[in-house]
mmCIF file as gemmi writes it, N, C-alpha and C atoms, coordinates in Angstrom:
data_model
loop_
_atom_site.group_PDB
_atom_site.id
_atom_site.type_symbol
_atom_site.label_atom_id
_atom_site.label_alt_id
_atom_site.label_comp_id
_atom_site.label_asym_id
_atom_site.label_entity_id
_atom_site.label_seq_id
_atom_site.pdbx_PDB_ins_code
_atom_site.Cartn_x
_atom_site.Cartn_y
_atom_site.Cartn_z
_atom_site.occupancy
_atom_site.B_iso_or_equiv
_atom_site.pdbx_formal_charge
_atom_site.auth_seq_id
_atom_site.auth_asym_id
_atom_site.pdbx_PDB_model_num
ATOM 1 N N . MET Axp A 1 ? -8.797 7.674 -14.752 1 0 ? 1 A 1
ATOM 2 C CA . MET Axp A 1 ? -9.466 8.57 -14.051 1 0 ? 1 A 1
ATOM 3 C C . MET Axp A 1 ? -10.711 8.662 -14.326 1 0 ? 1 A 1
ATOM 4 N N . VAL Axp A 2 ? -10.246 9.134 -15.676 1 0 ? 2 A 1
ATOM 5 C CA . VAL Axp A 2 ? -11.713 9.746 -16.402 1 0 ? 2 A 1
ATOM 6 C C . VAL Axp A 2 ? -12.993 8.194 -16.76 1 0 ? 2 A 1
ATOM 7 N N . ILE Axp A 3 ? -12.424 6.809 -16.607 1 0 ? 3 A 1
ATOM 8 C CA . ILE Axp A 3 ? -13.215 5.766 -16.631 1 0 ? 3 A 1
ATOM 9 C C . ILE Axp A 3 ? -13.792 5.807 -15.682 1 0 ? 3 A 1
ATOM 10 N N . GLY Axp A 4 ? -12.867 6.007 -14.652 1 0 ? 4 A 1
ATOM 11 C CA . GLY Axp A 4 ? -13.679 5.856 -12.981 1 0 ? 4 A 1
ATOM 12 C C . GLY Axp A 4 ? -14.576 6.975 -12.262 1 0 ? 4 A 1
ATOM 13 N N . LEU Axp A 5 ? -14.575 8.012 -12.8 1 0 ? 5 A 1
ATOM 14 C CA . LEU Axp A 5 ? -15.164 9.071 -12.743 1 0 ? 5 A 1
ATOM 15 C C . LEU Axp A 5 ? -17.161 8.622 -13.143 1 0 ? 5 A 1
ATOM 16 N N . ALA Axp A 6 ? -16.962 8.223 -14.686 1 0 ? 6 A 1
ATOM 17 C CA . ALA Axp A 6 ? -17.894 7.735 -16.073 1 0 ? 6 A 1
ATOM 18 C C . ALA Axp A 6 ? -18.538 6.258 -15.093 1 0 ? 6 A 1
ATOM 19 N N . VAL Axp A 7 ? -18.325 5.578 -14.703 1 0 ? 7 A 1
ATOM 20 C CA . VAL Axp A 7 ? -18.539 4.241 -13.949 1 0 ? 7 A 1
ATOM 21 C C . VAL Axp A 7 ? -18.621 4.127 -12.579 1 0 ? 7 A 1
ATOM 22 N N . GLU Axp A 8 ? -18.025 5.241 -12.018 1 0 ? 8 A 1
ATOM 23 C CA . GLU Axp A 8 ? -18.856 5.144 -10.43 1 0 ? 8 A 1
ATOM 24 C C . GLU Axp A 8 ? -19.514 6.012 -9.838 1 0 ? 8 A 1
ATOM 25 N N . ARG Axp A 9 ? -19.413 6.725 -10.65 1 0 ? 9 A 1
ATOM 26 C CA . ARG Axp A 9 ? -20.648 7.476 -10.153 1 0 ? 9 A 1
ATOM 27 C C . ARG Axp A 9 ? -19.767 8.793 -8.888 1 0 ? 9 A 1
ATOM 28 N N . PRO Axp A 10 ? -19.829 9.482 -8.184 1 0 ? 10 A 1
ATOM 29 C CA . PRO Axp A 10 ? -19.029 10.546 -7.405 1 0 ? 10 A 1
ATOM 30 C C . PRO Axp A 10 ? -19.66 11.044 -7.204 1 0 ? 10 A 1
ATOM 31 N N . ASP Axp A 11 ? -19.766 11.477 -5.322 1 0 ? 11 A 1
ATOM 32 C CA . ASP Axp A 11 ? -20.944 12.205 -4.457 1 0 ? 11 A 1
ATOM 33 C C . ASP Axp A 11 ? -20.173 13.311 -4.656 1 0 ? 11 A 1
ATOM 34 N N . ILE Axp A 12 ? -20.378 14.42 -5.732 1 0 ? 12 A 1
ATOM 35 C CA . ILE Axp A 12 ? -19.123 15.857 -5.299 1 0 ? 12 A 1
ATOM 36 C C . ILE Axp A 12 ? -19.701 16.713 -4.017 1 0 ? 12 A 1
ATOM 37 N N . ALA Axp A 13 ? -20.602 16.369 -4.082 1 0 ? 13 A 1
ATOM 38 C CA . ALA Axp A 13 ? -21.408 16.478 -2.871 1 0 ? 13 A 1
ATOM 39 C C . ALA Axp A 13 ? -20.045 16.982 -0.959 1 0 ? 13 A 1
ATOM 40 N N . ALA Axp A 14 ? -20.126 15.451 -1.327 1 0 ? 14 A 1
ATOM 41 C CA . ALA Axp A 14 ? -19.43 15.155 -0.202 1 0 ? 14 A 1
ATOM 42 C C . ALA Axp A 14 ? -17.745 15.851 0.065 1 0 ? 14 A 1
ATOM 43 N N . PHE Axp A 15 ? -17.432 16.496 -1.093 1 0 ? 15 A 1
ATOM 44 C CA . PHE Axp A 15 ? -16.233 16.844 -1.217 1 0 ? 15 A 1
ATOM 45 C C . PHE Axp A 15 ? -16.021 18.152 -0.743 1 0 ? 15 A 1
ATOM 46 N N . ASN Axp A 16 ? -15.408 17.974 0.237 1 0 ? 16 A 1
ATOM 47 C CA . ASN Axp A 16 ? -15.313 19.183 1.508 1 0 ? 16 A 1
ATOM 48 C C . ASN Axp A 16 ? -13.96 19.933 1.703 1 0 ? 16 A 1
ATOM 49 N N . ALA Axp A 17 ? -14.077 21.308 2.838 1 0 ? 17 A 1
ATOM 50 C CA . ALA Axp A 17 ? -12.547 21.49 3.274 1 0 ? 17 A 1
ATOM 51 C C . ALA Axp A 17 ? -11.942 20.56 3.563 1 0 ? 17 A 1
ATOM 52 N N . THR Axp A 18 ? -12.626 19.334 4.727 1 0 ? 18 A 1
ATOM 53 C CA . THR Axp A 18 ? -11.552 18.54 5.716 1 0 ? 18 A 1
ATOM 54 C C . THR Axp A 18 ? -10.985 17.72 4.658 1 0 ? 18 A 1
ATOM 55 N N . THR Axp A 19 ? -12.256 16.787 3.406 1 0 ? 19 A 1
ATOM 56 C CA . THR Axp A 19 ? -11.884 15.999 2.729 1 0 ? 19 A 1
ATOM 57 C C . THR Axp A 19 ? -10.138 16.639 1.084 1 0 ? 19 A 1
ATOM 58 N N . ALA Axp A 20 ? -10.44 18.225 1.632 1 0 ? 20 A 1
ATOM 59 C CA . ALA Axp A 20 ? -9.972 18.557 0.399 1 0 ? 20 A 1
ATOM 60 C C . ALA Axp A 20 ? -7.895 18.685 1.367 1 0 ? 20 A 1
ATOM 61 N N . TRP Axp A 21 ? -8.107 18.796 2.842 1 0 ? 21 A 1
ATOM 62 C CA . TRP Axp A 21 ? -7.052 19.34 3.47 1 0 ? 21 A 1
ATOM 63 C C . TRP Axp A 21 ? -6.157 17.636 4.039 1 0 ? 21 A 1
ATOM 64 N N . ALA Axp A 22 ? -7.389 17.267 3.613 1 0 ? 22 A 1
ATOM 65 C CA . ALA Axp A 22 ? -6.831 15.251 3.975 1 0 ? 22 A 1
ATOM 66 C C . ALA Axp A 22 ? -6.539 14.245 2.669 1 0 ? 22 A 1
ATOM 67 N N . THR Axp A 23 ? -6.751 15.083 0.905 1 0 ? 23 A 1
ATOM 68 C CA . THR Axp A 23 ? -5.969 14.731 -0.489 1 0 ? 23 A 1
ATOM 69 C C . THR Axp A 23 ? -4.803 15.252 -0.124 1 0 ? 23 A 1
ATOM 70 N N . GLY Axp A 24 ? -4.578 17.197 0.072 1 0 ? 24 A 1
ATOM 71 C CA . GLY Axp A 24 ? -3.146 17.325 0.34 1 0 ? 24 A 1
ATOM 72 C C . GLY Axp A 24 ? -1.978 17.259 0.984 1 0 ? 24 A 1
ATOM 73 N N . TYR Axp A 25 ? -3.144 16.573 2.101 1 0 ? 25 A 1
ATOM 74 C CA . TYR Axp A 25 ? -1.702 16.055 3.375 1 0 ? 25 A 1
ATOM 75 C C . TYR Axp A 25 ? -1.517 14.42 2.431 1 0 ? 25 A 1
ATOM 76 N N . LEU Axp A 26 ? -2.149 13.744 2.29 1 0 ? 26 A 1
ATOM 77 C CA . LEU Axp A 26 ? -1.814 12.665 1.243 1 0 ? 26 A 1
ATOM 78 C C . LEU Axp A 26 ? -1.035 12.688 0.637 1 0 ? 26 A 1
ATOM 79 N N . VAL Axp A 27 ? -1.074 13.465 -0.21 1 0 ? 27 A 1
ATOM 80 C CA . VAL Axp A 27 ? -0.326 13.677 -1.273 1 0 ? 27 A 1
ATOM 81 C C . VAL Axp A 27 ? 0.668 14.178 -1.307 1 0 ? 27 A 1
ATOM 82 N N . ASN Axp A 28 ? 0.559 15.095 -0.034 1 0 ? 28 A 1
ATOM 83 C CA . ASN Axp A 28 ? 2.383 15.303 -0.105 1 0 ? 28 A 1
ATOM 84 C C . ASN Axp A 28 ? 3.219 15.678 1.525 1 0 ? 28 A 1
ATOM 85 N N . SER Axp A 29 ? 2.438 14.111 2.532 1 0 ? 29 A 1
ATOM 86 C CA . SER Axp A 29 ? 3.088 13.825 3.183 1 0 ? 29 A 1
ATOM 87 C C . SER Axp A 29 ? 3.433 12.458 3.1 1 0 ? 29 A 1
ATOM 88 N N . PRO Axp A 30 ? 2.531 11.813 3.242 1 0 ? 30 A 1
ATOM 89 C CA . PRO Axp A 30 ? 2.676 9.871 2.693 1 0 ? 30 A 1
ATOM 90 C C . PRO Axp A 30 ? 3.809 9.514 1.762 1 0 ? 30 A 1
ATOM 91 N N . VAL Axp A 31 ? 2.784 10.311 0.71 1 0 ? 31 A 1
ATOM 92 C CA . VAL Axp A 31 ? 3.832 9.729 -0.12 1 0 ? 31 A 1
ATOM 93 C C . VAL Axp A 31 ? 4.769 9.859 -0.878 1 0 ? 31 A 1
ATOM 94 N N . ARG Axp A 32 ? 5.378 11.307 -0.225 1 0 ? 32 A 1
ATOM 95 C CA . ARG Axp A 32 ? 6.208 11.745 -0.56 1 0 ? 32 A 1
ATOM 96 C C . ARG Axp A 32 ? 7.837 10.876 0.178 1 0 ? 32 A 1
ATOM 97 N N . ILE Axp A 33 ? 7.178 10.909 1.478 1 0 ? 33 A 1
ATOM 98 C CA . ILE Axp A 33 ? 7.914 9.966 2.801 1 0 ? 33 A 1
ATOM 99 C C . ILE Axp A 33 ? 8.284 8.622 1.432 1 0 ? 33 A 1
ATOM 100 N N . CYS Axp A 34 ? 6.994 8.571 1.45 1 0 ? 34 A 1
ATOM 101 C CA . CYS Axp A 34 ? 7.284 7.008 0.533 1 0 ? 34 A 1
ATOM 102 C C . CYS Axp A 34 ? 8.618 7.111 -0.672 1 0 ? 34 A 1
ATOM 103 N N . TYR Axp A 35 ? 8.318 7.695 -1.736 1 0 ? 35 A 1
ATOM 104 C CA . TYR Axp A 35 ? 8.715 7.845 -3.158 1 0 ? 35 A 1
ATOM 105 C C . TYR Axp A 35 ? 9.842 7.812 -2.378 1 0 ? 35 A 1
ATOM 106 N N . LEU Axp A 36 ? 10.718 8.844 -2.037 1 0 ? 36 A 1
ATOM 107 C CA . LEU Axp A 36 ? 11.988 8.551 -0.849 1 0 ? 36 A 1
ATOM 108 C C . LEU Axp A 36 ? 12.472 7.944 -0.977 1 0 ? 36 A 1
ATOM 109 N N . ALA Axp A 37 ? 11.869 7.207 0.245 1 0 ? 37 A 1
ATOM 110 C CA . ALA Axp A 37 ? 12.532 5.704 0.593 1 0 ? 37 A 1
ATOM 111 C C . ALA Axp A 37 ? 12.708 4.627 -0.801 1 0 ? 37 A 1
ATOM 112 N N . TRP Axp A 38 ? 11.439 4.439 -1.512 1 0 ? 38 A 1
ATOM 113 C CA . TRP Axp A 38 ? 11.88 3.695 -2.928 1 0 ? 38 A 1
ATOM 114 C C . TRP Axp A 38 ? 12.227 3.686 -3.297 1 0 ? 38 A 1
ATOM 115 N N . PHE Axp A 39 ? 12.871 5.18 -4.039 1 0 ? 39 A 1
ATOM 116 C CA . PHE Axp A 39 ? 14.051 5.585 -4.897 1 0 ? 39 A 1
ATOM 117 C C . PHE Axp A 39 ? 15.532 5.511 -3.901 1 0 ? 39 A 1
ATOM 118 N N . ALA Axp A 40 ? 15.72 5.851 -2.307 1 0 ? 40 A 1
ATOM 119 C CA . ALA Axp A 40 ? 16.166 5.204 -1.894 1 0 ? 40 A 1
ATOM 120 C C . ALA Axp A 40 ? 16.911 3.672 -2.055 1 0 ? 40 A 1
ATOM 121 N N . ALA Axp A 41 ? 16.436 3.329 -1.925 1 0 ? 41 A 1
ATOM 122 C CA . ALA Axp A 41 ? 15.934 1.511 -2.388 1 0 ? 41 A 1
ATOM 123 C C . ALA Axp A 41 ? 16.305 0.728 -3.164 1 0 ? 41 A 1
ATOM 124 N N . LEU Axp A 42 ? 16.136 1.268 -4.04 1 0 ? 42 A 1
ATOM 125 C CA . LEU Axp A 42 ? 16.615 0.941 -5.415 1 0 ? 42 A 1
ATOM 126 C C . LEU Axp A 42 ? 18.289 1.634 -5.982 1 0 ? 42 A 1
ATOM 127 N N . ARG Axp A 43 ? 18.466 2.687 -4.959 1 0 ? 43 A 1
ATOM 128 C CA . ARG Axp A 43 ? 20.021 2.391 -4.891 1 0 ? 43 A 1
ATOM 129 C C . ARG Axp A 43 ? 20.677 1.46 -4.215 1 0 ? 43 A 1
ATOM 130 N N . ARG Axp A 44 ? 20.349 1.096 -3.374 1 0 ? 44 A 1
ATOM 131 C CA . ARG Axp A 44 ? 20.798 -0.045 -2.304 1 0 ? 44 A 1
ATOM 132 C C . ARG Axp A 44 ? 20.538 -1.186 -2.744 1 0 ? 44 A 1
ATOM 133 N N . LEU Axp A 45 ? 19.58 -1.612 -3.37 1 0 ? 45 A 1
ATOM 134 C CA . LEU Axp A 45 ? 19.308 -2.584 -3.632 1 0 ? 45 A 1
ATOM 135 C C . LEU Axp A 45 ? 19.439 -3.247 -4.97 1 0 ? 45 A 1
ATOM 136 N N . PRO Axp A 46 ? 19.772 -4.593 -4.891 1 0 ? 46 A 1
ATOM 137 C CA . PRO Axp A 46 ? 19.555 -5.146 -5.999 1 0 ? 46 A 1
ATOM 138 C C . PRO Axp A 46 ? 18.142 -5.245 -6.641 1 0 ? 46 A 1
ATOM 139 N N . PRO Axp A 47 ? 17.595 -4.471 -8.313 1 0 ? 47 A 1
ATOM 140 C CA . PRO Axp A 47 ? 16.901 -4.939 -8.801 1 0 ? 47 A 1
ATOM 141 C C . PRO Axp A 47 ? 15.237 -5.916 -8.234 1 0 ? 47 A 1
ATOM 142 N N . VAL Axp A 48 ? 16.311 -6.906 -8.375 1 0 ? 48 A 1
ATOM 143 C CA . VAL Axp A 48 ? 14.924 -7.826 -7.948 1 0 ? 48 A 1
ATOM 144 C C . VAL Axp A 48 ? 14.222 -8.321 -6.544 1 0 ? 48 A 1
ATOM 145 N N . ALA Axp A 49 ? 15.11 -7.523 -5.874 1 0 ? 49 A 1
ATOM 146 C CA . ALA Axp A 49 ? 15.13 -7.306 -4.125 1 0 ? 49 A 1
ATOM 147 C C . ALA Axp A 49 ? 13.914 -6.145 -4.17 1 0 ? 49 A 1
ATOM 148 N N . ALA Axp A 50 ? 14.519 -5.162 -4.877 1 0 ? 50 A 1
ATOM 149 C CA . ALA Axp A 50 ? 13.99 -3.95 -4.276 1 0 ? 50 A 1
ATOM 150 C C . ALA Axp A 50 ? 12.077 -4.003 -4.881 1 0 ? 50 A 1
ATOM 151 N N . SER Axp A 51 ? 12.353 -4.421 -5.966 1 0 ? 51 A 1
ATOM 152 C CA . SER Axp A 51 ? 10.532 -5.179 -6.797 1 0 ? 51 A 1
ATOM 153 C C . SER Axp A 51 ? 9.952 -5.63 -5.529 1 0 ? 51 A 1
ATOM 154 N N . THR Axp A 52 ? 10.838 -6.754 -5.592 1 0 ? 52 A 1
ATOM 155 C CA . THR Axp A 52 ? 9.561 -7.952 -4.651 1 0 ? 52 A 1
ATOM 156 C C . THR Axp A 52 ? 9.636 -7.134 -3.216 1 0 ? 52 A 1
ATOM 157 N N . SER Axp A 53 ? 10.399 -5.932 -3.174 1 0 ? 53 A 1
ATOM 158 C CA . SER Axp A 53 ? 10.058 -5.578 -1.55 1 0 ? 53 A 1
ATOM 159 C C . SER Axp A 53 ? 8.769 -4.637 -2.063 1 0 ? 53 A 1
ATOM 160 N N . VAL Axp A 54 ? 8.275 -4.923 -2.959 1 0 ? 54 A 1
ATOM 161 C CA . VAL Axp A 54 ? 6.853 -4.039 -3.249 1 0 ? 54 A 1
ATOM 162 C C . VAL Axp A 54 ? 5.15 -4.548 -2.857 1 0 ? 54 A 1
ATOM 163 N N . LEU Axp A 55 ? 6.188 -6.162 -2.293 1 0 ? 55 A 1
ATOM 164 C CA . LEU Axp A 55 ? 4.62 -6.823 -2.223 1 0 ? 55 A 1
ATOM 165 C C . LEU Axp A 55 ? 4.765 -7.114 -0.769 1 0 ? 55 A 1
ATOM 166 N N . LEU Axp A 56 ? 5.227 -6.246 0.174 1 0 ? 56 A 1
ATOM 167 C CA . LEU Axp A 56 ? 5.401 -6.587 1.217 1 0 ? 56 A 1
ATOM 168 C C . LEU Axp A 56 ? 4.651 -5.243 1.229 1 0 ? 56 A 1
ATOM 169 N N . VAL Axp A 57 ? 4.525 -4.022 1.422 1 0 ? 57 A 1
ATOM 170 C CA . VAL Axp A 57 ? 3.209 -3.466 1.232 1 0 ? 57 A 1
ATOM 171 C C . VAL Axp A 57 ? 1.735 -3.375 2.215 1 0 ? 57 A 1
ATOM 172 N N . PRO Axp A 58 ? 1.558 -4.99 0.884 1 0 ? 58 A 1
ATOM 173 C CA . PRO Axp A 58 ? -0.07 -4.515 1.147 1 0 ? 58 A 1
ATOM 174 C C . PRO Axp A 58 ? -0.113 -5.64 2.865 1 0 ? 58 A 1
ATOM 175 N N . LEU Axp A 59 ? 1.162 -6.622 2.845 1 0 ? 59 A 1
ATOM 176 C CA . LEU Axp A 59 ? 1.627 -7.52 3.709 1 0 ? 59 A 1
ATOM 177 C C . LEU Axp A 59 ? 1.276 -6.395 5.685 1 0 ? 59 A 1
ATOM 178 N N . THR Axp A 60 ? 2.498 -5.266 5.557 1 0 ? 60 A 1
ATOM 179 C CA . THR Axp A 60 ? 2.009 -4.624 6.776 1 0 ? 60 A 1
ATOM 180 C C . THR Axp A 60 ? 1.065 -4.171 6.453 1 0 ? 60 A 1
ATOM 181 N N . GLY Axp A 61 ? 0.026 -4.175 5.623 1 0 ? 61 A 1
ATOM 182 C CA . GLY Axp A 61 ? -1.103 -2.976 5.776 1 0 ? 61 A 1
ATOM 183 C C . GLY Axp A 61 ? -2.419 -4.106 6.702 1 0 ? 61 A 1
ATOM 184 N N . SER Axp A 62 ? -2.288 -5.153 6.082 1 0 ? 62 A 1
ATOM 185 C CA . SER Axp A 62 ? -2.638 -6.1 6.79 1 0 ? 62 A 1
ATOM 186 C C . SER Axp A 62 ? -2.503 -6.179 8.85 1 0 ? 62 A 1
ATOM 187 N N . ILE Axp A 63 ? -0.791 -6.538 8.654 1 0 ? 63 A 1
ATOM 188 C CA . ILE Axp A 63 ? -0.513 -6.961 9.803 1 0 ? 63 A 1
ATOM 189 C C . ILE Axp A 63 ? -1.117 -5.262 11.105 1 0 ? 63 A 1
ATOM 190 N N . SER Axp A 64 ? -0.816 -4.478 9.641 1 0 ? 64 A 1
ATOM 191 C CA . SER Axp A 64 ? -1.338 -3.336 11.065 1 0 ? 64 A 1
ATOM 192 C C . SER Axp A 64 ? -2.694 -2.476 10.82 1 0 ? 64 A 1
ATOM 193 N N . ALA Axp A 65 ? -3.595 -3.257 10.374 1 0 ? 65 A 1
ATOM 194 C CA . ALA Axp A 65 ? -5.026 -3.149 10.294 1 0 ? 65 A 1
ATOM 195 C C . ALA Axp A 65 ? -5.674 -4.003 11.54 1 0 ? 65 A 1
ATOM 196 N N . PRO Axp A 66 ? -5.079 -5.15 12.306 1 0 ? 66 A 1
ATOM 197 C CA . PRO Axp A 66 ? -5.716 -5.521 13.286 1 0 ? 66 A 1
ATOM 198 C C . PRO Axp A 66 ? -5.445 -4.559 15.02 1 0 ? 66 A 1
ATOM 199 N N . VAL Axp A 67 ? -3.893 -4.353 14.297 1 0 ? 67 A 1
ATOM 200 C CA . VAL Axp A 67 ? -3.381 -3.357 15.586 1 0 ? 67 A 1
ATOM 201 C C . VAL Axp A 67 ? -4.21 -1.796 15.855 1 0 ? 67 A 1
ATOM 202 N N . LEU Axp A 68 ? -4.38 -1.102 14.72 1 0 ? 68 A 1
ATOM 203 C CA . LEU Axp A 68 ? -4.763 0.343 14.678 1 0 ? 68 A 1
ATOM 204 C C . LEU Axp A 68 ? -6.296 0.822 14.65 1 0 ? 68 A 1
ATOM 205 N N . LEU Axp A 69 ? -6.489 -0.24 13.74 1 0 ? 69 A 1
ATOM 206 C CA . LEU Axp A 69 ? -8.317 -0.089 13.338 1 0 ? 69 A 1
ATOM 207 C C . LEU Axp A 69 ? -8.97 -1.4 13.84 1 0 ? 69 A 1
ATOM 208 N N . ALA Axp A 70 ? -8.326 -1.924 14.86 1 0 ? 70 A 1
ATOM 209 C CA . ALA Axp A 70 ? -8.836 -3.285 15.475 1 0 ? 70 A 1
ATOM 210 C C . ALA Axp A 70 ? -10.258 -3.938 14.208 1 0 ? 70 A 1
ATOM 211 N N . GLU Axp A 71 ? -9.85 -4.496 12.841 1 0 ? 71 A 1
ATOM 212 C CA . GLU Axp A 71 ? -9.667 -4.892 12.099 1 0 ? 71 A 1
ATOM 213 C C . GLU Axp A 71 ? -9.764 -6.905 12.464 1 0 ? 71 A 1
ATOM 214 N N . PRO Axp A 72 ? -10.885 -7.472 11.846 1 0 ? 72 A 1
ATOM 215 C CA . PRO Axp A 72 ? -11.268 -8.418 12.035 1 0 ? 72 A 1
ATOM 216 C C . PRO Axp A 72 ? -9.428 -9.438 11.388 1 0 ? 72 A 1
ATOM 217 N N . LEU Axp A 73 ? -8.651 -10.347 12.144 1 0 ? 73 A 1
ATOM 218 C CA . LEU Axp A 73 ? -7.522 -11.417 11.253 1 0 ? 73 A 1
ATOM 219 C C . LEU Axp A 73 ? -7.469 -12.297 11.256 1 0 ? 73 A 1
ATOM 220 N N . GLY Axp A 74 ? -8.543 -12.928 9.704 1 0 ? 74 A 1
ATOM 221 C CA . GLY Axp A 74 ? -9.439 -14.204 9.98 1 0 ? 74 A 1
ATOM 222 C C . GLY Axp A 74 ? -8.587 -15.121 9.359 1 0 ? 74 A 1
ATOM 223 N N . MET Axp A 75 ? -8.723 -15.636 9.009 1 0 ? 75 A 1
ATOM 224 C CA . MET Axp A 75 ? -7.527 -17.196 8.153 1 0 ? 75 A 1
ATOM 225 C C . MET Axp A 75 ? -7.337 -16.77 6.507 1 0 ? 75 A 1
ATOM 226 N N . ARG Axp A 76 ? -7.854 -16.711 6.332 1 0 ? 76 A 1
ATOM 227 C CA . ARG Axp A 76 ? -7.849 -16.056 5.145 1 0 ? 76 A 1
ATOM 228 C C . ARG Axp A 76 ? -7.389 -14.945 5.174 1 0 ? 76 A 1
ATOM 229 N N . GLU Axp A 77 ? -6.957 -14.07 5.217 1 0 ? 77 A 1
ATOM 230 C CA . GLU Axp A 77 ? -5.351 -13.115 5.241 1 0 ? 77 A 1
ATOM 231 C C . GLU Axp A 77 ? -4.27 -14.057 6.108 1 0 ? 77 A 1
ATOM 232 N N . VAL Axp A 78 ? -4.984 -14.395 7.241 1 0 ? 78 A 1
ATOM 233 C CA . VAL Axp A 78 ? -3.351 -15.604 7.173 1 0 ? 78 A 1
ATOM 234 C C . VAL Axp A 78 ? -2.652 -15.772 6.21 1 0 ? 78 A 1
ATOM 235 N N . LEU Axp A 79 ? -3.757 -16.481 5.384 1 0 ? 79 A 1
ATOM 236 C CA . LEU Axp A 79 ? -3.667 -17.449 4.212 1 0 ? 79 A 1
ATOM 237 C C . LEU Axp A 79 ? -2.483 -16.465 3.494 1 0 ? 79 A 1
ATOM 238 N N . ALA Axp A 80 ? -2.725 -15.656 3.051 1 0 ? 80 A 1
ATOM 239 C CA . ALA Axp A 80 ? -2.932 -14.751 2.319 1 0 ? 80 A 1
ATOM 240 C C . ALA Axp A 80 ? -1.225 -13.915 2.27 1 0 ? 80 A 1
ATOM 241 N N . MET Axp A 81 ? -1.284 -13.508 3.762 1 0 ? 81 A 1
ATOM 242 C CA . MET Axp A 81 ? -0.179 -12.833 4.324 1 0 ? 81 A 1
ATOM 243 C C . MET Axp A 81 ? 0.931 -14.349 3.88 1 0 ? 81 A 1
ATOM 244 N N . THR Axp A 82 ? 0.503 -15.35 4.609 1 0 ? 82 A 1
ATOM 245 C CA . THR Axp A 82 ? 1.794 -16.488 3.892 1 0 ? 82 A 1
ATOM 246 C C . THR Axp A 82 ? 2.698 -16.694 2.501 1 0 ? 82 A 1
ATOM 247 N N . PHE Axp A 83 ? 1.293 -16.633 1.658 1 0 ? 83 A 1
ATOM 248 C CA . PHE Axp A 83 ? 1.508 -16.834 0.037 1 0 ? 83 A 1
ATOM 249 C C . PHE Axp A 83 ? 2.329 -15.82 -0.626 1 0 ? 83 A 1
ATOM 250 N N . THR Axp A 84 ? 2.069 -14.72 0.285 1 0 ? 84 A 1
ATOM 251 C CA . THR Axp A 84 ? 3.069 -13.58 -0.518 1 0 ? 84 A 1
ATOM 252 C C . THR Axp A 84 ? 3.623 -13.493 -0.009 1 0 ? 84 A 1
ATOM 253 N N . LEU Axp A 85 ? 4.39 -13.991 1.37 1 0 ? 85 A 1
ATOM 254 C CA . LEU Axp A 85 ? 5.468 -14.033 2.552 1 0 ? 85 A 1
ATOM 255 C C . LEU Axp A 85 ? 6.312 -14.701 1.585 1 0 ? 85 A 1
ATOM 256 N N . GLY Axp A 86 ? 5.932 -16.079 1.173 1 0 ? 86 A 1
ATOM 257 C CA . GLY Axp A 86 ? 6.883 -17.446 0.551 1 0 ? 86 A 1
ATOM 258 C C . GLY Axp A 86 ? 7.239 -16.688 -0.665 1 0 ? 86 A 1
ATOM 259 N N . GLY Axp A 87 ? 6.5 -16.346 -1.943 1 0 ? 87 A 1
ATOM 260 C CA . GLY Axp A 87 ? 6.279 -16.149 -2.63 1 0 ? 87 A 1
ATOM 261 C C . GLY Axp A 87 ? 8.251 -14.707 -2.76 1 0 ? 87 A 1
ATOM 262 N N . ALA Axp A 88 ? 7.481 -13.797 -1.678 1 0 ? 88 A 1
ATOM 263 C CA . ALA Axp A 88 ? 8.54 -13.008 -1.934 1 0 ? 88 A 1
ATOM 264 C C . ALA Axp A 88 ? 9.629 -13.609 -1.947 1 0 ? 88 A 1
ATOM 265 N N . VAL Axp A 89 ? 9.596 -14.148 -0.741 1 0 ? 89 A 1
ATOM 266 C CA . VAL Axp A 89 ? 11.176 -15.529 0.025 1 0 ? 89 A 1
ATOM 267 C C . VAL Axp A 89 ? 11.634 -16.106 -1.324 1 0 ? 89 A 1
ATOM 268 N N . LEU Axp A 90 ? 10.97 -16.879 -2.067 1 0 ? 90 A 1
ATOM 269 C CA . LEU Axp A 90 ? 11.383 -18.136 -3.402 1 0 ? 90 A 1
ATOM 270 C C . LEU Axp A 90 ? 11.659 -16.051 -4.035 1 0 ? 90 A 1
ATOM 271 N N . ALA Axp A 91 ? 11.249 -15.702 -4.446 1 0 ? 91 A 1
ATOM 272 C CA . ALA Axp A 91 ? 12.212 -14.308 -5.634 1 0 ? 91 A 1
ATOM 273 C C . ALA Axp A 91 ? 12.897 -14.536 -5.187 1 0 ? 91 A 1
ATOM 274 N N . LEU Axp A 92 ? 13.499 -14.146 -4.042 1 0 ? 92 A 1
ATOM 275 C CA . LEU Axp A 92 ? 14.703 -13.885 -3.691 1 0 ? 92 A 1
ATOM 276 C C . LEU Axp A 92 ? 15.984 -14.486 -2.992 1 0 ? 92 A 1
ATOM 277 N N . TRP Axp A 93 ? 15.599 -15.905 -3.451 1 0 ? 93 A 1
ATOM 278 C CA . TRP Axp A 93 ? 15.905 -17.026 -3.065 1 0 ? 93 A 1
ATOM 279 C C . TRP Axp A 93 ? 17.09 -17.465 -3.851 1 0 ? 93 A 1
ATOM 280 N N . LYS Axp A 94 ? 18.247 -17.445 -3.37 1 0 ? 94 A 1
ATOM 281 C CA . LYS Axp A 94 ? 19.217 -17.508 -4.734 1 0 ? 94 A 1
ATOM 282 C C . LYS Axp A 94 ? 19.528 -19.319 -4.739 1 0 ? 94 A 1
């Protein structure tokens, strides 16, 4: 964080009540739910399956971005998702 503050030159004036509320919401709601789900998965799945499931997080974001945010989905993104999913399948293959 210290290196990021030194290198990135953040605009501290842009931090307002809305930004503080949004940051607090993200820390207290979705992040908590994600950690609870992660630890539940660790209890129920073998370590290889649980750790490989982390690779599916960017895949989920890449699939949901065109649907929820109308972002373009190009061939590069499709190839990246294919390689990521292929790597997860190979890691889980017995």
